[in-house]
Every structure is written in structure tokens, then in C-alpha cells.
Residue, then its C-alpha position, 0 to 999 in steps of 0.5 A: x587873149x590880146x585884142x590884136x592877136x590874129x590866127x593867121x598871124x599867130x601861125x606865122x609867129x610860130x613858124x618864125x619863132x621856131x626858125x629863130x630858136x633853131x638858129x639860136x641853138x646852133x649859133x647862127x648868124x646874128x644878122x639873120x636872127x635880127x632880121x627874123x626878130x624884126x619880121x616877128x615884131x612887124x607881124x604882131x607886137x603882142x605881149x607874147x611877141x615882145x617877150x620873145x623879141x627881148x629874149x632873142x635880143x638878149x641872146x645876140x649879146x651872149x659871148x659864146x656860140x655853139x656849133x657842130x663840127x662832124x659829130x662833136x660840138x664846139x664853142x666859139x668866143x664871140x670876142x676873140x674868135x677862139x674855138x674849143x671842143x666841148x668833148x661831147x656828141x650829145x646835143x643836150x649836154x652841149x647846150x647845157x655847157x653852152x648856157x652855163x658858159x654864157x651865164x658865167x660870163x654875163x652874170x658872175x654873181x649868179x655863177x657864185x650863187x649856183x656854185x654855193x648851191x652845189x657846194x652846200x649839197x654835200x656839206x651843209x657847213x661848207x659855205x659858213x666854215x671859216x679859217x677859225x675852224x681850221x685853226x682850231x682843228x690845226x691847234x688841237x693836233x700833236x703833242x701839248x708842246x706842239x699845240x702850244x706852239x701852234x696856238x702862239x703862231x695862230x695868234x699873230x696879227x697876220x692871221x686876222x686877215x683871214x680868221x673870220x673869212x669863209x674858206x670858199x671865199x678865200x682868194x689867192x690874194x688873201x693867201x699871198x697877203x698873209x704869207x708876206x706878213x706872217x714870217x717864216x714859221x707863220x707862213x709854214x703853219x698857214x700852209x699846213x692849215x691850208x693842206x689840212x683843210x684840203x685833206x678834210x674836204x673843207x676846201x674843194x681844191x687848193x687856193x694856191x698851187x704848191x709851186x706858187x707859194x712864196x719861198x721864205x729865206x730861212x736863217x741857217x742855224x748852227x751848233x754852239x762851239x766848244x769855245x762859246x760853251x766854255x765862255x758861258x760856263x766861265x761866266x755862269x755863277x749859278x751851279x745848277x745852271x752851269x751843270x745844266x749847260x754841261x748836260x746839254x753839251x754832253x747829251x744833245x737833249x732838248x732843253x725841256x727834256x734835260x730840265x725835267x730829268x729825274x734820278x730815276x732816269x739813270x741806270x747805274x747798274x748798266x750805266x745808261x741814261x734813258x728818258x722819253x722825249x716830251x715832243x714826240x713821245x719816243x724813248x732815248x737811251x744814252x750810255x754814260x761815259x766818263x764826262x757824263x758820269x761826272x756831271x750826273x754825280x754832281x746832281x741830286x741822287x733823288x728826285x729831279x736833277x734840276x729842281x729849280x730849272x725844271x719848274x721854270x718855263x721854256x721861255x724863262x730858260x731861253x731868256x736867261x740863256x739869251x741874256x748870258x750870250x748878249x753879255x758875252x757878245x755871242x750871236x746866232x746861238x740858243x739853247x737849241x744850238x746844243x742839239x745842233x752841236x751834238x749832231x755836228x760833233x757826232x758827224x765829225x767823229x764818224x759816229x754811226x748815223x743810226x746811233x746819232x738818230x737814236x741819241x737825238x730821238x730823230x725818226x727821220x734821216x732827213x731831219x738828222x742830216x739837217x742838224x749835222x749839215x754844217x759839220x765838216x768831216x775830214x776824210x782819211x787819205x786812201x794811202x793811210x787806209x792802205x797802210x793800215x790794211x797792210x799792217x792788218x789793222x783793218x780787216x779786208x772783206x773777201x773779193x768776189x773773185x777769190x776762190x774762197x768766195x766762189x766756193x762759198x757761193x757754190x756751196x750756198x753758205 
């Protein structure tokens, strides 16, 4: 026990400290608290009293004050004077929220440390998991072609900004810096990674809200025109490659699907060309018309239809086509433009959308319409349709007001 401790002084100390603590809990006037603290120190400056005085002085530096209005507890910001409800009537809960708010303001480092403790309670890897783990998981999903594409995009230099960074330490500034340098597809891949991490529970919440993600200007793609296709065929001296381009024009298949076709994919009995798409695994079946028949008859009757092109890579076929277009001064087209061209031609011709989707292997109407959006379909005049109906070239649907339709409705047929 301290040498200058006095029994009656200790009683006064206890009373004063109780009053100070009560005022502190209710966010009392700082001047009153300071006066009580000075009385406490004057009464007896023992080691215990000095510690109590230090704690009360620390309290006076706190930013938020707790008070009660009616039955609900509130906080008041000592800097701005702004008040807001804690939405609780329980004193214990209110004090916990009050202390947490002051600690978060006074000690950001302590706040992060406490957050780490809570986050690691349910997932031990939450604090150490980096974006490289998300990239590995993202690149392991989908078909082999999709996985290869994702790996190429994830290997960009832009992803080095966050590759080794823990997920829970990633800020909005990190996301914006990556998106600005990753390009259109790199940005789209990273956004998919971000959503995947949230879906797996690896991120406690979105780093950037959906509305705040930057919008990239996507280059509008178009189909190759008949004139451009004719120029390419006229300049191409390789017979196999010339037939390959003709196959793309007639069928609208992807370059990989066309290059890997075999004679076994042709059903001459029913005049059908059927194959399975490499990207999605869905099946496609096309009726063989006169022009497509001429192309298929010129190809090998057994084995691969394109023996040389089938063993080359996607990049090699694309590079050769790009070189041909450059020599002919053709811009804005690639091998994939043949798929856009097929969809545009089908729309202009009035080809049923469901048939076009099946032909191109599109499971989504939105995707198919994106391919055909540049097509300009000519709408026939109403007068022409009326004349064709008068000549009975168009079968008219029964009107709901005709007696025949009313009789059918009444009889339930």
C-alpha cells in the first residue's frame, strides 16, 4: 500500500471516481469531469489515483459522446456536433458500440487488428488468401479453350499489381488502377474474379459497388461482307485455305470447329452436317444446301476435312488471315467476323431466330442478337402484304369476331 494513502481520503476518492465514471458513461460535460479529476488528484496523488486521472484525461480526448433520449441511446460527434441513433435501448449494447466507435477513430491500427480477429474466426485462410488463389480458381473453370483464354488474360502485367496482395487488404484504388491498365477483356476478367471471390465467401463484401466500375468502350464488331470475302478468295492461292474460308462463310461455325471437322460429321443420307461445339459442348446440326454440298464434295471423303489447318493453332490461323487482310487493305475483320456475317445475313433474309440460334450454337437470345445487331432488315410494305392476301398467297388467321371462331370457342375446340 502507498505510504501517503489515507483512509478517509480513500473514501472521498471512491466517491469522486464513481461520480466521474457515471458522467463519463453518459457523456457528461467535459469541464465538470475535468473539475472532478482535479479534485481527485488534489485529494491524494497516489499511484492508483494517477492512473485513474490519466484514464479520465484520455476519455476527454475521445470524439464521440453517449447520451440517452427517451428510451433510445444516441451518439454525438464532438467535432461536428452531429447526432445519430444507436437503435438500442440496452445500456450495455450502447456502451459497447460507443467504445468501438471511439477506438476505431482513435486507433485505426487497432481497428484493423480487431477486424482480422473476427474475420479469421470462421475462415482461417481469410487473412492470407491472395488474388493469385482467386486467379487459379477462375482459370480452372470452363472448357479447355476458356481456361486457356483466361490464363492468357491473367498473365498480363496489369495483374501484377494485385497478384500477391491479400484479398482483405485490397482497396478501391487498387481495383481502379488495375482496370485502367488491363484493357477491355482484362477488366472484364478481373470483374468476374471479383464476383467469384464474393460468391465463394473469400471476400466479406464488394470492394467496388457495381455502379462504380469503369465502363470501357468496346470496339463494335461487324461481319465480313460478300465483297471482302470474294477478294480474300481471289487472292488466296492455297486450295485448302480457300475451301476453309468458304466453309466459314456458308456455315458460320467458329474457326476451331470448322478446322476440326471430319468426314464422319457429314450425313449424306439425310443431307446433314452435325458437329459439337468445342467452346460450349453443345451440338449443332445444319442442312446441306447446294453451295455447301459443292464445298464438302471438294474436301477429303475420309478423315479430317482440313488436314493441315486442323493441326495448326488458333493463333496461327488468325495470323495468316490477318496477313491476308493486311495485303488487301481490309480493316476491322477477323476469322470470327464470319460468324457475325452469317447472323447478319440470316436476319436480313428473315431466317427464324430460333433456327439461327441452333445453327450458331447460341443458347442465349441476347448473345445471338448481339451478333446480328448491325444487320439492316428491309420491312415489306403493308400494301404488298394486303395484295398477297387478296391473291390468297398468304393464309389469313381467323378473326376473334368471326362466327366460325365463336362457334369453335363455344364448343371448346
